[in-house]
C-alpha positions in Angstrom: -27.5 -2.4 31.2 -23.8 -3.3 31.7 -24.4 -6.6 29.8 -25.3 -4.4 26.8 -22.1 -2.4 27.1 -20.0 -5.5 27.5 -21.6 -7.0 24.4 -20.9 -3.9 22.4 -17.3 -3.8 23.5 -16.9 -7.5 22.5 -18.6 -6.9 19.2 -16.2 -4.0 18.5 -13.2 -6.1 19.5 -14.3 -8.9 17.2 -14.8 -6.5 14.3 -11.4 -5.0 14.9 -9.8 -8.5 15.0 -11.6 -9.4 11.8 -10.4 -6.3 10.0 -6.9 -7.0 11.1 -6.9 -10.5 9.8 -8.7 -9.8 6.6 -6.8 -6.6 5.8 -3.5 -8.4 5.3 -4.5 -11.2 3.0 -2.4 -11.3 -0.2 -5.4 -11.1 -2.4 -6.6 -8.0 -0.7 -3.2 -6.4 -0.8 -2.9 -7.2 -4.5 -6.2 -5.6 -5.1 -5.2 -2.4 -3.4 -1.9 -2.4 -5.2 -3.8 -2.6 -8.5 -6.0 0.3 -7.6 -3.0 2.4 -6.5 -1.0 1.6 -9.6 -3.9 2.2 -11.9 -4.7 5.5 -10.3 -1.0 6.6 -10.2 -0.7 5.7 -13.9 -3.8 7.7 -14.6 -2.3 10.8 -13.0 1.2 10.4 -14.4 2.3 11.8 -17.7 2.5 9.4 -20.6 6.3 9.0 -20.5 6.2 7.9 -16.8 3.3 5.4 -16.9 5.5 2.5 -17.9 7.8 3.0 -14.9 4.9 2.3 -12.4 4.1 -1.3 -11.6 4.0 -3.9 -8.8 5.6 -7.4 -8.7 4.2 -10.0 -6.3 6.7 -12.6 -5.2 5.8 -16.1 -6.6 6.9 -17.9 -3.4 6.1 -15.4 -0.6 2.6 -14.2 -1.5 2.7 -11.4 1.1 5.8 -9.8 -0.6 5.2 -7.1 -3.1 7.8 -4.9 -4.8 6.4 -1.6 -6.0 8.5 -0.2 -8.8 8.5 3.4 -10.1 11.0 6.0 -11.3 11.9 8.8 -8.9 9.9 11.2 -11.1 6.8 9.0 -10.6 6.9 8.7 -6.9 4.7 11.7 -6.2 1.9 10.0 -8.3 2.2 6.8 -6.4 2.1 8.6 -3.0 -0.8 10.7 -4.1 -2.7 7.5 -5.2 -2.0 5.9 -1.8 -3.1 9.0 0.1 -6.4 9.2 -1.9 -7.3 5.6 -1.2 -6.0 5.1 2.4 -9.3 6.2 4.0 -11.2 3.5 2.2 -8.9 0.7 3.4 -9.4 -1.7 6.3 -7.4 -0.8 9.4 -4.5 -3.2 8.9 -4.3 -2.5 5.1 -4.2 1.2 5.9 -1.3 0.7 8.3 0.5 -1.5 5.7 0.2 1.2 3.0 1.2 4.0 5.4 4.4 2.0 5.9 4.8 1.5 2.1 4.4 5.2 1.6 7.0 5.9 4.3 9.5 3.5 2.7 8.9 5.0 -0.8 9.4 8.5 0.5 12.6 7.6 2.4 14.0 5.7 -0.6 13.3 8.7 -2.8 15.4 10.9 -0.6 18.5 8.7 -0.9 21.2 9.5 -3.4 21.2 7.5 -6.6 23.9 4.8 -6.6 26.0 4.7 -9.8 27.5 1.5 -11.0 31.3 1.6 -11.4 32.5 1.7 -15.0 33.9 -1.5 -16.3 
């Protein structure tokens, strides 16, 4: 009986480790970014759609820059929230952090360039 319990615990641990390793692959992150951007653009008004996009670094494949205007942030955050429950564990943690960063950046005052 205890062998069964130990086997189940090991299987759950192996599945968790697999989810963590698979959830942070650049291709998987790129796929989720595409889903989020497409959904955010679908919710946003026409004049904000062009301001929502993601750029993946050519050298550091794990580095993504999500770009959007301050007025489009709510659509991006809503898209993350609506998809987060479907993501693998590590991907979910990653996008929760992305959401936190986006939200904190939105609260910062806009820097104005000095006049030349």
